[in-house]
Every structure is written in structure tokens, then in C-alpha cells.
C-alpha positions as CSV (number, residue, x, y, z in Angstrom):
1,M,137.9,141.9,161.9
2,K,135.8,144.6,161.5
3,A,132.7,143.9,160.3
4,V,129.2,145.9,159.8
5,I,125.7,144.6,159.2
6,V,123.3,146.6,156.9
7,C,119.5,145.4,158.2
8,A,116.3,146.4,157.1
9,S,114.0,144.9,159.7
10,V,110.6,146.5,159.4
11,S,107.9,144.1,160.5
12,H,108.3,142.4,163.7
13,G,112.4,142.7,164.5
14,N,112.8,139.2,163.3
15,T,115.6,140.3,161.1
16,R,117.0,142.4,163.7
17,R,117.2,139.5,165.9
18,V,119.0,137.2,163.2
19,A,121.5,140.3,162.9
20,D,122.1,140.9,166.3
21,S,123.0,137.1,166.5
22,M,125.6,137.4,164.0
23,A,126.7,140.8,165.0
24,R,127.8,139.1,168.4
25,I,130.0,136.4,166.8
26,L,131.6,139.1,164.3
27,G,131.9,141.6,166.5
28,A,129.9,143.7,164.2
29,K,127.9,147.2,164.4
30,V,124.2,146.5,163.1
31,V,122.8,149.4,161.1
32,S,119.8,150.3,159.0
33,P,120.6,151.2,155.3
34,E,119.6,154.8,156.0
35,E,122.3,154.9,159.3
36,A,125.1,153.0,156.9
37,D,128.2,155.0,156.3
38,L,129.9,154.2,153.0
39,A,133.3,155.1,154.2
40,E,132.9,152.8,157.3
41,L,131.4,150.1,154.6
42,A,134.4,150.6,152.5
43,G,136.8,149.9,155.6
44,A,135.1,146.9,156.9
45,D,136.8,143.4,156.4
46,L,133.2,141.9,156.0
47,V,129.8,143.5,155.2
48,G,126.4,141.7,155.7
49,F,123.1,142.7,154.2
50,G,119.9,141.4,155.4
51,S,116.3,142.0,155.7
52,G,112.6,140.4,155.8
53,V,111.2,138.9,152.5
54,F,108.3,140.9,150.9
55,Y,106.8,139.4,148.1
56,S,109.7,136.8,147.5
57,R,112.2,139.8,147.6
58,L,114.4,141.4,150.0
59,H,112.9,144.7,151.1
60,P,113.2,147.4,148.8
61,R,115.0,149.9,151.4
62,L,117.9,147.3,151.3
63,T,117.9,146.6,147.5
64,N,117.9,150.0,146.9
65,F,120.7,150.6,149.1
66,V,122.7,147.8,147.4
67,K,121.8,149.2,144.2
68,A,123.3,152.8,144.8
69,L,126.7,151.4,146.3
70,P,129.5,152.5,144.6
71,S,131.6,149.7,142.9
72,G,134.7,148.6,144.9
73,G,134.1,145.5,146.5
74,G,134.9,143.7,149.6
75,Q,133.9,140.7,151.6
76,A,130.2,140.3,151.9
77,F,127.4,138.1,152.9
78,V,123.3,138.3,152.4
79,F,120.9,137.0,155.0
80,A,116.8,136.9,155.0
81,T,113.9,136.0,157.1
82,S,110.8,134.9,155.6
83,G,107.4,133.3,156.5
84,L,107.4,131.0,153.7
85,P,110.4,128.5,152.6
86,E,113.1,129.6,150.2
87,I,112.3,128.0,146.7
88,P,115.7,126.7,145.7
89,L,115.6,127.5,142.3
90,A,114.7,131.3,142.9
91,P,116.4,132.2,146.2
92,F,115.1,135.4,148.0
93,T,118.6,136.4,148.4
94,R,120.0,135.7,144.7
95,P,119.1,139.2,143.5
96,V,120.9,140.9,145.9
97,V,124.1,138.7,145.8
98,Q,124.0,139.6,142.0
99,S,124.2,142.9,142.6
100,L,127.0,142.9,145.0
101,E,128.6,140.8,142.6
102,G,128.5,143.3,140.0
103,K,130.0,146.0,142.4
104,G,133.2,143.9,142.8
105,F,132.1,142.3,146.1
106,E,133.1,138.5,147.1
107,V,129.8,137.2,148.3
108,K,131.0,134.6,151.1
109,G,127.5,133.1,151.7
110,S,124.0,133.7,152.5
111,F,121.6,132.5,155.2
112,S,117.6,132.2,155.8
113,C,115.1,131.2,158.2
114,R,111.6,131.1,158.7
115,A,110.2,134.0,160.8
116,F,106.7,135.5,162.1
117,D,104.9,136.5,159.2
118,T,101.3,138.3,159.2
119,W,101.2,139.1,155.7
120,T,97.7,139.6,154.5
121,P,96.4,136.1,154.0
122,F,98.2,134.9,157.0
123,K,97.1,137.9,159.2
124,L,93.5,136.4,158.9
125,V,94.8,133.3,161.3
126,G,97.0,135.3,163.5
127,G,100.0,135.0,161.5
128,I,102.3,132.1,160.6
129,N,105.5,131.0,162.7
130,K,104.7,132.9,165.9
131,E,107.6,131.6,167.4
132,R,110.3,132.1,164.8
133,P,113.1,132.8,164.7
134,N,113.5,130.5,167.7
135,A,116.6,129.5,169.4
136,W,117.5,127.0,167.1
137,D,117.3,129.4,164.3
138,L,119.3,132.0,166.3
139,A,121.8,129.5,166.9
140,A,122.1,128.7,163.4
141,A,122.9,132.2,162.6
142,R,125.6,132.4,165.1
143,V,127.1,129.0,163.5
144,F,126.7,130.7,159.9
145,A,128.8,133.5,161.2
146,E,131.4,131.6,162.8
147,R,132.1,130.0,159.7
148,L,132.2,133.3,158.0
149,R,134.5,134.7,160.7
150,D,136.8,131.8,160.7
151,G,137.0,131.8,156.4
152,R,135.8,128.3,156.2
153,G,134.9,128.6,152.7
154,P,131.5,129.4,150.9
155,V,128.9,129.5,153.7
156,S,125.5,128.8,153.0
């Protein structure tokens, strides 16, 4: 399987750590949106898209990249790291999933975990989730990637 992960990890490297854990399982290359090669993405069997969460959305560098992708599709997955838990009725990943589906991608699943966050109100107390993503979170990311690799149905 040829896989590529497009990752915008800007604050503390949390999302990159999750991307790297998944990449080891998938044999994937991890690139930033600015480094992504559209021809390489088109030739991949699976493409991951992930970032940290900012104001309940994935990072604009990632969302703008996805919006600019040409139609054509393929298989994809989406992942996120966030200081706060995801709200089931409004998951962080939903807008990117919908955008990818609109481009013809088959989104195989999404993954999110908590991560160190120093957003303004949390900065006053030194941040939240200081030890996250932890070993358990990274193991969960690897299990998610294994399920993607092995084709074991929709993955969440």
C-alpha cells in the first residue's frame, strides 16, 4: 500500500507525533500541506489529512489545502488532536470529511485524541493535557492505522 499523510502540526508537535505513529504502520510519508505533491497524492492508495484543532475546526492550512484539491478521489482518512473533547454532534473532522467526499474521496474513518493545549484561557494555568498525546493515545493511533491498512471496515 502506498500512503501519504498530510499534516499541519503547528503548536506543540502533537499532531505530528500522531501522524508519525500512523505512518510507521502504514509505511507512509508525512508532509505538510505546503510540501504535498498532488501527483503523489493522486498515486497513493490512501491519504491521511490531519491537524490540531483551533476554535473547533482543523487548522486553516489543512482545510484550505483540502478545498483546493482537484476532484478525483481515492481513499482517505482524517485525524485531529485537541485540548478539549470532540462534541459528538459536531465532530472537528466533519467539515474536512465532507469536503473530501465532495471531491470524490472515500473517507475510511477518522481519529482524534486529546493533546497539550495552551490556547489563551488555558495558557494562564500552563496549559491542559500536558502529558498528551501519551503512550495510550499513540497506541490507539497505531491501532486505527492497522485497521485502515488491513481494510477492516469503516474506522472511527
